N, C-alpha and C positions, 0 to 999 in steps of 0.2 A: 511633270515632274514642276510644272510652272506654282504652283499653289503651295512648292514643298521649299524650303529653308536649304540653299546652297553657300558653301564655301569653300577656298581650295583648300583641298585637305594636303596633295604634296608641294613640297617647300622646294625653288631648287637645290639638286640632291648634287651635284657636282660634274650630273652628266651630263650635259647635254643641250636635249631636248628630251628627256627620261622623265623631267613630270610632266612637262606640257601635255605627255602621252601615259603619264598614270591618271592628268585631271580631265585629260579625253575620253577615254577610259571609263571612269565613272561617271560623265555623264554619259555617255554612246549606252553602258549596263543601266542606269539610271532611266533610262529614256525608253528605249529598245527590249533591257532585257538582254538576257547572254544569250539566247541562241539569234535574237530578231538583230543584234547588233554589229556589224563584222569590223572589222583589219582594216579593212576601207571609210569606214564609216572614223575611227579610232584617229587614222591617215589622217583627215581630212580636218576634225577637229583642231588635232595636235598644233595644224597646219606646217605638217611635211609630207613626203612621202611613201609609198608603201613598201614599198625595199628599202627606206633607215627605219621603220616602224621596223620592221623584222631585222633588222641589226641590234632592235634593241630584246625584245622579246619574239621567239619560233613561235610564239602560239597565242590565242586569244584565252587558253586555261589558266598558260603564262601571267599572262594580266591581269586578269583577274585575279589570281593569288596574289599577285602585288598591291597590287590597290586593295585588298581588305586585309593583307598586313600593315600595310599604311594603317589603314584605318584602327586596328587592334593596339597597334603599338602608339598611337599619340593616346589615346582611351587609357591607356594603360598609363603613363605618365602623367596622364593627370589625377590619373586618384593615387598613383603612389603622391604624389607631388599635394594633394588636398587630408589627405588622410593625417599624411606626416606633421600637416602644421594642421589641426585640429585637435593636438594632446593628447594624455592618456586615455580618455577613457570612449570605451564604447561608443553609447549614445551620438556623443556630440562627433562623431569618428565615423558613427556611418552614416549623417545627415552628410556632412559636407563630402562622404565620398556622389551619396545621393543627386547633392546637386553637379555635383563634380560630370555625374554624369552625362546630369540633364543638358549642361550648359554643354558636353561636346555634340549630342543627339542635335541639338537647335540649331548646334551651329553645320552640323555634319549630317542633314539628319537625309540627305540622299546613298552617303556612306553605308547606313544604317539600314537604312531598306535594303542596299544591289544586297549587305553582309545576306541580311537574312532571309530575302527569295533568290536568291544566286548562287548559297555553295556549294547545293546538293552537284551543282556543275564543276565542282571543282573532287578530284580524288586523286591517289597513292598521297605520295609526298607533301603535297603540298596539302593535299587536306593535311593530313596530319600535323602537319605542322601548327595549319592555323589555329586545330581541337586546341593544342599543346596549347596553344597563345590564347586563348577564350579561355581555356580551364583555368591558366594563371591571374586570369583577369579576375572567371569568377572566383579563387580563393583567397583572394579581396577582399571580399563578401565576405568567404565562410569564416574564412580568420577576426572579423568582426564581432560576427556573433556567435561563435563560438566564446569568445573570449567576453563578452555581454554577459551570456549564458553563464559563464564564472561566477563574473563578478554579481551577479544576482541584479544585471539592470533590464536586460533582457527573459520575459518569465514562459518565452515558449518552449512548450515540449518538442520542437522538432526543429530542433537547430537548424537542420541539411536542408530539406524539405525548407524551411525558413529562406533561408539564401538564396534555394534559386525561386521562391516564386517573387523576391524582390525584384529579381535578374528579371524576372517573365515579365512581370509588370514595368518597366520598365524600357525591355526595350521593345514592348506595344506600343508604348508612345509615339515611338518613329511609323508607325502607322499608320499615326492618326490626329498629329498635328499639325496645326498650321502658325504660317506667320501673322499672322488676323488673328486669327483667335482670341478670344478673351482674355486671355488672361497671357501677361508678358512672361517673360522668359525667368524673368527672376519669382513672377510666381509662381510658375510650374513649377521649379525646381523647389523651391516651396512645400509647395503642396504636395509632392512624391515625396522629400525628403518628412513629412508628414503619417504620412501612409504608407513606408518601408516602416518610421516609428510603432504606428501603434498596429498590423499586422507580425512583427517580433512580444507583441504585449511590452513595450518600454514599463519598467517601472516609473512613477510620478517622483521627482526629490519633494521630502518630506519640509 
């Protein structure tokens, strides 16, 4: 993970060592994967004892679920804010949603990679809650695409598939982005926004 961008995902939660534990868990999962990381690794990274760690989280899967919940909640918050500030038209709303997604991705690349690679280890209610959160995030993009098709801003005849394709493309960026790459963060955000609008067959203004 040394070549990937990192930033603290979880701010102080007001519950003692919880934030430190969650950030240490993200680092461990990002470095070693879910199966390779141990609760002892997380405790060591958080600067706490193993017994204290279990006071907060009873299992490694509970840790993973909480880390991914924080990531999805923060992403959704940023998307809603960006779309709300973009005005009423679909094209600028999509542009700003994509830019916000990319900004989150480059700041929290490890979280995005862990979310993609390790989610398969979640089962039961933990997985159901995460899927519901992801569906809500996807719905932001689907609503913008549907609006744009209705208004004539987007000419794609496949709105649902196009929305998924935009998100799939954005998610893939986490796998190849490098902080020392040729594009700055702002350039990358603009590039991906242009790709999304082109995929949606955005009508050019007269």
